C-alpha positions in Angstrom: 0.0 0.0 0.0 2.9 2.3 0.8 4.3 1.8 -2.7 1.0 2.7 -4.3 0.7 5.9 -2.2 4.3 6.9 -3.2 3.6 6.3 -6.9 0.3 8.2 -6.7 2.1 11.2 -5.1 4.7 11.2 -7.9 1.9 11.1 -10.5 0.2 14.1 -8.9 3.3 16.2 -9.0 3.8 15.5 -12.6 1.5 17.7 -14.6 -0.4 15.8 -17.3 0.0 18.6 -19.8 2.9 18.5 -22.3 6.0 20.7 -22.0 5.8 23.7 -24.4 8.3 26.2 -25.8 8.3 29.8 -24.8 11.3 31.8 -25.9 14.5 30.3 -24.7 12.9 28.0 -22.1 10.5 25.1 -21.7 7.4 25.5 -19.6 4.8 23.2 -17.9 1.9 25.5 -17.3 3.3 28.8 -15.8 6.4 27.1 -14.4 9.7 26.5 -16.2 10.5 22.9 -17.0 14.2 22.4 -16.4 15.3 19.2 -18.2 17.4 17.1 -15.8 18.0 13.9 -17.7 20.0 10.8 -18.2 20.4 8.5 -21.2 19.1 4.9 -20.9 20.4 2.3 -23.3 20.9 1.1 -25.9 20.7 -2.5 -24.5 20.9 -5.9 -26.0 18.6 -6.8 -28.9 16.2 -9.7 -29.3 16.1 -12.0 -32.3 14.3 -9.4 -34.4 16.9 -6.8 -33.8 14.7 -4.8 -31.4 16.1 -3.3 -28.2 15.2 -5.5 -25.2 13.8 -3.8 -22.1 13.5 -6.1 -19.0 10.5 -5.0 -16.9 12.0 -5.8 -13.5 15.3 -4.0 -14.3 13.5 -1.0 -15.9 11.3 -0.6 -12.8 14.3 -0.6 -10.4 16.3 1.7 -12.7 13.5 4.2 -13.2 12.8 4.3 -9.4 16.5 5.0 -8.7 16.8 7.5 -11.5 13.9 9.5 -10.1 15.3 9.2 -6.6 18.5 10.8 -7.7 16.8 14.0 -9.0 16.3 13.3 -12.7 13.1 14.1 -14.4 13.8 12.9 -18.0 15.1 9.6 -19.4 16.5 9.7 -23.0 16.2 6.5 -25.1 17.8 6.0 -28.5 15.1 3.7 -29.8 11.3 3.7 -29.4 10.5 1.9 -26.2 7.4 -0.4 -25.6 4.4 1.5 -24.2 4.8 -0.3 -20.9 8.2 1.5 -20.5 6.4 4.8 -20.8 3.9 3.6 -18.2 6.8 2.8 -15.8 8.3 6.2 -16.4 5.0 8.0 -15.7 4.5 6.0 -12.4 8.0 7.2 -11.3 7.5 10.8 -12.2 9.7 10.7 -15.3 9.2 11.8 -18.9 10.9 10.1 -21.8 12.8 11.7 -24.7 12.0 9.1 -27.4 14.5 8.5 -30.1 13.4 7.7 -33.6 16.7 6.2 -35.0 16.6 7.3 -38.6 20.3 8.3 -38.8 21.5 5.2 -40.5 18.8 4.9 -43.2 19.6 8.6 -44.1 22.4 7.2 -46.3 19.8 5.9 -48.7 17.5 8.8 -49.1 18.7 9.4 -52.6 17.5 6.0 -53.8 14.0 5.8 -55.4 11.3 4.9 -52.9 13.6 5.0 -49.8 12.4 8.3 -48.4 8.8 7.0 -48.4 9.9 3.7 -46.7 11.7 5.6 -44.0 8.8 7.9 -43.5 6.4 5.0 -43.2 8.7 3.2 -40.7 9.0 6.4 -38.6 5.3 6.9 -38.7 4.7 3.3 -37.4 7.2 3.9 -34.6 5.6 7.2 -33.6 2.2 5.6 -33.3 3.4 3.2 -30.6 3.9 6.2 -28.3 1.5 8.8 -29.6 -0.7 10.4 -26.9 1.1 9.0 -23.9 1.6 11.7 -21.2 5.1 10.5 -20.4 6.5 11.5 -23.8 8.6 14.6 -23.3 9.6 14.9 -27.0 10.6 12.9 -30.1 14.1 13.1 -31.6 14.1 12.5 -35.3 17.6 11.2 -35.5 20.9 11.5 -33.5 24.2 12.6 -34.9 23.8 11.8 -38.6 27.4 10.9 -39.7 29.2 13.8 -41.4 30.2 11.5 -44.3 26.5 10.9 -45.0 25.7 14.6 -44.8 28.5 15.4 -47.2 27.5 12.6 -49.6 23.8 13.5 -49.7 24.4 17.3 -49.3 23.2 19.2 -46.3 20.3 20.7 -48.2 18.8 17.2 -48.9 19.3 16.1 -45.3 17.7 19.3 -44.0 14.6 18.9 -46.2 14.2 15.3 -45.2 14.5 16.0 -41.5 11.8 18.7 -42.0 9.6 16.0 -43.7 10.1 13.7 -40.6 9.3 16.6 -38.3 6.0 17.1 -40.1 5.3 13.4 -39.8 5.9 13.5 -36.0 3.6 16.5 -35.7 0.8 14.7 -37.6 1.0 11.6 -35.4 1.3 13.4 -32.1 0.5 17.1 -32.6 1.1 18.3 -29.0 4.5 16.8 -28.5 7.8 18.7 -29.0 10.0 17.4 -31.8 13.8 18.0 -32.2 16.9 16.5 -33.8 20.1 15.8 -31.8 23.0 17.4 -33.6 26.7 17.5 -32.7 29.6 19.9 -33.5 30.8 18.0 -36.6 27.5 18.9 -38.4 26.8 22.1 -36.6 26.2 23.8 -40.0 22.8 22.0 -40.6 20.1 24.6 -40.8 17.0 23.3 -39.0 14.8 26.3 -38.1 11.6 24.3 -38.0 12.6 22.3 -34.9 10.8 23.2 -31.6 14.1 23.4 -29.7 17.8 22.9 -30.4 19.7 19.8 -29.1 23.4 19.1 -29.2 25.6 16.4 -27.9 28.7 18.2 -26.6 31.8 16.6 -24.9 34.2 19.3 -23.9 36.5 18.8 -20.9 37.3 22.3 -19.7 34.8 24.8 -18.3 36.1 27.6 -20.6 35.6 25.6 -23.8 32.2 24.4 -22.8 31.0 27.9 -21.8 32.3 29.4 -25.1 30.6 26.7 -27.2 27.3 27.0 -25.4 27.4 30.7 -26.1 27.9 30.0 -29.8 25.1 27.4 -29.8 22.8 30.0 -28.2 23.4 32.4 -31.0 22.9 29.7 -33.6 19.6 28.7 -32.0 18.1 32.2 -32.3 15.2 32.5 -29.9 14.6 28.8 -29.2 15.6 26.8 -26.1 19.0 25.0 -26.2 19.3 21.5 -24.6 22.6 19.6 -24.2 21.4 16.1 -25.0 24.7 14.4 -24.0 27.4 15.4 -21.6 29.8 13.1 -19.8 33.2 11.6 -19.3 34.6 8.1 -19.7 35.7 6.8 -16.2 37.6 3.9 -17.8 40.2 6.2 -19.2 40.0 9.1 -16.8 39.1 7.5 -13.5 35.9 7.6 -11.4 36.9 10.7 -9.4 37.8 12.7 -12.5 34.5 11.6 -14.0 32.6 12.9 -10.9 34.4 16.2 -10.8 33.9 16.8 -14.6 30.2 16.0 -14.5 29.8 18.3 -11.5 31.1 21.3 -13.3 29.6 20.3 -16.7 26.1 20.1 -15.2 26.4 23.4 -13.4 27.9 25.1 -16.4 25.1 24.0 -18.7 22.4 25.5 -16.4 24.3 28.7 -15.5 24.8 29.3 -19.2 21.1 29.5 -19.9 20.4 26.1 -21.4 16.9 24.6 -20.7 18.6 21.5 -19.4 21.2 18.8 -19.7 21.1 15.0 -20.2 24.0 13.0 -18.7 25.4 10.2 -20.7 24.5 7.7 -19.3 22.8 5.8 -16.5 24.8 2.6 -16.7 28.0 1.1 -18.1 25.8 -1.6 -19.7 25.7 -0.3 -23.2 25.3 -2.2 -26.5 26.2 -1.0 -30.0 24.5 -2.8 -32.9 23.7 -5.6 -30.5 27.2 -6.1 -29.1 28.3 -5.2 -25.5 30.7 -2.3 -25.5 33.4 -3.0 -22.9 36.0 -0.3 -23.7 33.9 2.7 -22.6 32.5 3.4 -19.1 30.4 6.6 -19.3 27.7 5.3 -16.9 26.8 6.8 -13.5 26.5 3.2 -12.3 28.4 0.1 -13.3 26.8 -2.7 -15.3 25.4 -4.3 -12.1 24.0 -0.8 -11.1 26.6 -0.1 -8.4 26.7 3.8 -8.1 29.9 5.5 -9.0 31.0 8.8 -7.3 29.7 10.6 -10.4 26.1 9.8 -9.5 26.2 11.6 -6.2 28.1 14.5 -7.8 25.4 14.9 -10.5 22.6 14.5 -7.9 24.1 17.4 -5.9 24.6 19.5 -9.0 21.0 19.0 -10.2 19.6 19.8 -6.8 21.5 23.2 -6.9 20.6 24.0 -10.5 19.8 26.2 -12.2 20.7 28.6 -9.3 22.4 27.7 -6.0 20.7 28.9 -2.8 24.2 29.4 -1.3 25.3 32.0 -4.0 25.8 35.6 -3.1 23.8 37.9 -5.5 24.6 41.6 -6.1 21.9 44.2 -5.4 20.2 45.3 -8.7 18.1 48.5 -9.3 15.6 48.1 -12.1 14.6 51.3 -13.8 11.5 51.7 -15.9 11.1 55.1 -17.7 7.7 55.9 -19.1 6.0 58.6 -21.1 2.3 57.9 -21.7 2.9 54.2 -21.4 -0.4 53.2 -20.0 -1.3 50.7 -22.7 1.6 48.4 -21.7 3.1 49.4 -18.4 0.8 47.2 -16.4 2.2 44.1 -18.2 5.7 45.5 -17.4 5.0 46.0 -13.7 3.3 42.6 -13.3 6.3 41.0 -14.8 8.6 42.8 -12.4 6.5 41.6 -9.5 7.2 38.0 -10.6 11.0 38.4 -10.8 12.9 35.6 -9.0 15.8 37.6 -7.5 16.8 38.0 -3.8 18.0 41.6 -3.8 16.4 44.2 -6.0 14.5 47.5 -6.1 12.3 48.8 -8.9 12.2 52.5 -9.7 9.5 53.9 -12.1 10.3 57.3 -13.6 7.2 58.9 -14.9 8.5 61.4 -17.5 5.6 63.9 -17.5 2.9 61.5 -18.7 -0.5 62.9 -19.5 -2.3 59.6 -19.4 -3.0 57.2 -16.5 0.6 56.0 -16.3 1.3 57.6 -12.8 -1.9 56.2 -11.4 -1.1 52.7 -12.6 2.4 52.8 -11.3 1.2 54.0 -7.9 -0.7 50.7 -7.5 2.5 48.7 -7.2 5.0 48.4 -4.4 7.7 50.2 -6.4 9.4 53.6 -6.0 7.7 56.1 -8.2 9.4 59.4 -9.3 7.3 62.0 -11.2 9.1 64.6 -13.3 8.2 67.0 -16.0 8.7 65.7 -19.6 12.4 66.0 -20.2 13.1 63.0 -22.5 14.2 59.4 -22.1 17.9 60.1 -21.3 17.0 62.5 -18.5 14.5 60.1 -17.1 17.1 57.3 -17.1 19.6 59.6 -15.3 17.0 60.4 -12.7 16.6 56.7 -12.1 20.3 56.2 -11.8 20.6 59.0 -9.2 17.9 57.3 -7.1 19.3 53.8 -7.5 21.0 52.0 -4.6 22.0 48.9 -6.4 25.5 47.9 -7.5 24.0 47.1 -10.9 21.4 49.2 -12.7 19.1 47.4 -15.1 16.9 49.1 -17.7 13.7 47.8 -19.2 11.2 49.7 -21.4 7.6 50.2 -20.3 6.4 48.1 -23.3 8.4 45.1 -22.2 8.3 42.6 -19.4 11.0 40.2 -18.1 11.4 36.5 -17.9 11.3 35.6 -14.2 15.0 34.8 -14.2 16.1 37.8 -16.2 18.1 39.4 -13.4 19.7 36.0 -12.4 21.2 35.6 -15.8 22.3 39.2 -16.0 24.0 38.9 -12.6 25.7 35.6 -13.5 27.2 37.3 -16.6 28.5 40.2 -14.5 30.0 37.7 -12.0 31.7 35.5 -14.5 33.0 38.2 -16.8 34.7 41.6 -16.3 31.9 43.6 -17.8 30.8 47.2 -17.4 27.4 46.2 -18.9 25.4 43.2 -20.0 22.4 42.8 -22.3 20.2 40.1 -23.6 17.6 39.3 -26.2 14.2 41.0 -26.5 11.7 38.6 -28.0 8.3 39.5 -29.6 5.2 38.5 -27.6 3.4 35.7 -29.4 0.0 36.8 -28.2 0.3 40.2 -29.8 -0.8 38.9 -33.2 0.4 38.9 -36.8 0.9 42.6 -37.1 3.4 42.6 -34.2 5.0 39.5 -35.6 5.5 41.2 -39.0 7.1 44.2 -37.3 9.3 41.9 -35.3 10.7 40.7 -38.6 11.6 44.2 -39.6 14.8 46.0 -38.5 14.4 46.9 -34.8 16.1 46.8 -31.4 18.7 44.1 -32.1 22.0 43.5 -30.3 25.3 43.8 -32.2 27.9 41.2 -31.1 31.6 41.2 -31.6 31.9 37.6 -30.3 29.4 35.1 -29.0 29.7 36.8 -25.5 30.9 40.3 -26.2 28.6 43.0 -27.5 29.2 46.3 -29.3 25.7 47.4 -28.7 22.8 46.2 -26.5 19.3 47.6 -27.0 17.9 49.9 -24.3 14.9 47.7 -23.6 17.2 45.0 -22.0 20.4 46.3 -20.7 22.2 46.6 -17.4 25.4 48.4 -16.3 27.5 48.7 -13.2 26.4 51.9 -11.4 30.0 53.1 -11.1 30.6 52.7 -14.8 27.5 54.8 -15.6 28.6 57.5 -13.1 32.1 57.5 -14.6 30.9 58.5 -18.1 28.2 60.9 -16.8 25.2 58.8 -17.5 23.0 59.2 -20.6 23.3 62.1 -23.0 20.2 64.3 -22.7 20.5 65.1 -26.4 18.7 61.8 -27.0 15.0 62.3 -26.0 13.3 59.2 -27.5 16.0 56.9 -29.0 19.7 56.5 -29.7 20.6 56.9 -26.1 21.5 53.2 -25.8 23.8 53.3 -28.8 25.6 56.4 -27.6 26.0 55.0 -24.1 27.5 51.7 -25.3 30.0 53.5 -27.5 31.0 55.7 -24.6 31.3 52.7 -22.3 33.6 51.0 -24.8 35.5 54.2 -25.5 36.3 54.5 -21.8 37.8 51.0 -21.7 34.7 49.0 -20.6 33.5 45.7 -22.0 29.9 44.9 -22.7 28.8 41.3 -22.3 25.8 39.4 -23.7 23.7 36.8 -22.0 21.3 34.9 -24.4 19.3 33.7 -21.4 18.6 37.1 -19.9 15.3 37.4 -21.8 12.7 40.2 -21.9 9.4 40.0 -23.8 8.9 43.2 -25.9 5.6 44.4 -27.4 6.3 45.4 -31.0 4.3 48.2 -32.7 1.0 46.7 -33.8 0.0 49.2 -36.5 1.7 50.8 -39.5 1.2 54.3 -38.0 2.9 53.4 -34.7 5.7 51.7 -36.6 6.2 54.6 -38.9 6.3 57.0 -35.9 8.9 54.7 -34.2 11.1 54.8 -37.4 10.9 58.6 -37.5 12.2 58.6 -33.9 15.0 56.3 -34.9 15.8 58.5 -37.9 16.1 61.6 -35.7 18.3 59.8 -33.3 20.5 58.6 -36.1 21.1 62.1 -37.3 22.2 63.1 -33.8 24.5 60.1 -33.5 26.1 60.9 -36.9 26.9 64.4 -35.8 28.3 63.2 -32.5 30.2 60.2 -33.9 31.1 61.0 -37.5 33.9 58.4 -37.4 31.2 55.6 -37.0 29.7 56.5 -40.4 30.8 56.2 -44.0 30.6 58.8 -46.8 27.0 57.8 -47.5 25.9 58.3 -43.9 25.7 54.5 -43.3 26.6 53.2 -39.8 29.7 51.0 -39.7 29.2 48.4 -37.0 32.3 46.5 -36.0 30.2 43.5 -35.0 27.4 41.5 -36.5 23.7 42.2 -35.9 21.8 39.3 -34.4 18.1 38.6 -34.1 15.0 39.0 -36.3 14.8 41.6 -39.0 18.4 41.0 -40.2 18.1 40.6 -44.0 20.3 38.3 -46.1 21.7 39.3 -49.4 22.9 37.1 -52.3 26.3 36.7 -50.6 24.6 34.1 -48.4 24.3 31.9 -51.5 28.1 31.6 -51.3 28.2 30.1 -47.8 30.8 27.5 -47.3 31.3 24.7 -44.8 34.8 24.0 -43.5 35.0 20.2 -43.4 38.7 19.7 -42.6 41.0 17.2 -44.1 39.0 14.3 -45.5 36.0 15.7 -43.6 37.5 15.0 -40.2 37.3 18.4 -38.5 35.6 17.9 -35.1 33.9 21.4 -35.4 32.5 22.0 -38.8 30.9 25.4 -39.2 29.1 27.4 -41.8 31.2 30.4 -43.0 29.5 33.4 -44.5 31.1 36.2 -46.6 31.4 39.6 -45.0 31.6 43.1 -46.5 30.0 41.9 -49.8 29.0 44.4 -52.4 25.6 42.6 -52.5 24.8 44.3 -49.2 24.3 47.5 -51.2 21.1 46.0 -52.6 19.6 46.2 -49.1 20.4 49.9 -48.6 17.8 52.7 -49.0 20.0 54.1 -51.9 19.3 51.0 -53.9 15.5 51.6 -53.8 16.1 55.3 -54.6 18.0 54.1 -57.6 15.2 51.9 -58.7 12.8 54.8 -58.4 15.1 57.0 -60.4 15.3 54.4 -63.2 11.5 54.0 -63.2 11.2 57.8 -63.6 13.7 57.9 -66.5 11.9 54.9 -68.2 8.5 56.6 -68.0 10.0 59.9 -69.4 11.6 58.1 -72.3 9.0 55.4 -72.9 8.2 56.5 -76.5 11.9 56.6 -77.4 14.0 53.6 -78.4 16.6 54.7 -75.8 14.1 53.7 -73.0 15.3 50.1 -73.4 18.4 50.9 -71.4 16.7 52.2 -68.2 14.0 49.6 -68.7 16.4 46.7 -68.7 18.3 48.1 -65.7 14.9 48.6 -63.9 14.0 45.0 -64.5 17.3 43.8 -63.2 16.9 46.0 -60.1 13.3 44.8 -59.4 14.2 41.1 -60.0 17.1 41.4 -57.6 14.9 43.0 -54.9 12.1 40.5 -55.4 14.5 37.6 -55.3 16.0 38.7 -52.0 12.6 39.4 -50.5 11.6 35.8 -51.4 14.9 34.5 -50.0 14.3 36.3 -46.7 
């Protein structure tokens, strides 16, 4: 009876709804779902070549896995449905592998893609609808030789085809593909979240590569689907120590979770017992290694340790007539998970209900006459008591762990400032989504962790660094203040960091009129910036960023057609990346001057229409229009 009660309790704590993606994280209901997983199998095969799961062993293993703080089990093949039942009883979810990586070598043969799809569909149907399914993985580490032979474009299209199949068979479940550094260049934007197997044996290397993967994954969650170390070659103590810092690093770096490879040293490859690797947390007879306790402790203290000291942060919200959105902002600030903070709302002479709304919250409210955004920010800085001053716009609201990830970046890097992504709010509708795909408040990165510019709707600086440069320049009343401040911070010798996990949700303009007004403000700010920083602009008045713009609204030109993959000698490079050309003349076709040129050609063509000479501007006009339309379709 006691066992039944314990199992019922676990079932009650495991929400029946499926995990879902929201920005850089996974959620169950309103709570984040941190994946704390371990791989399971592959085990010996039966006479039909199907992985054999033994009920008594699975029951004991899953009970022990749950007891040690894991919530996800990753399998590399599709388990029988009773395995999912066993997982559910023990409070576990299963990351179900659909092993299509080997048949991918044959997708260029007539009829083979259909056969693989039918097989995958049959596998999916054995699990469809089960509440224990966390996600499906449509393949794991397709061999780089296969990707090169078939071409990455064909592989990408077929993986998308399998993704659609999985969604048809089990629409509510998340679907991903598990990649690894050797085929990092695969472009798979359709996946629900990004998965990589990563084996790096120093904290610095792992942190750097996770930062790179975050930027490659755009605004989707990043899960490390395998981490670990072989105890046979490195010793059990080294394995325990490595898994401890690997696990903590993954969560502190903003991943949605980690899966440790693996539960046991009992591991079969193509039906044969592998005896020269020992990655398991337990031996073949399930005797725990030191690594199991190390991982258990690390998971219990992840993503954030209760023993850690956190710097005090002052959050400043400046608002001028922000009543339509400021309530969302303040409600979000109320939900922040951070032990030492203050919120200061600066009402910059609003004539609407902004001050009344702000007064309803337990935050410090400062009312001033309308003096512009920079002056309002400086007023907030003067009132701040925190070591760090964070800024968020009144039309944005933070992820609950926004300040945690900003603070971690400050603690782990010698930064004067740190910023993060601002993501469009899905509930705002198609107009806002369209605006989100137009040029807007995007970060400019020099490396995966160092920024040249961070947008004002999500930025934080050390208070001393702000005081040292005199705060924000009052010249900038509505925009441009963040660009100017970042340049002055860097000019004074400061470094600006970037944390992909320090997320805020940002309402985009939801009408053409509002968007046009915003762009007018940007244009005015740009003219002030050009006068103040002429060295940052070229002869045509175009801004010369040193870094690369990241995020939505970044258009591609035809130079992207010339992207190349560095495979290494005989395709053996461990990290194979996609390299893009820079400073291409094709970028001119995205400039406003290009469209002015098209307008000029159209005018000349109309004026000379009745003359034979019109064929020249007419032909040039067709080329210009075809180029612009082709790039629009490409984007």
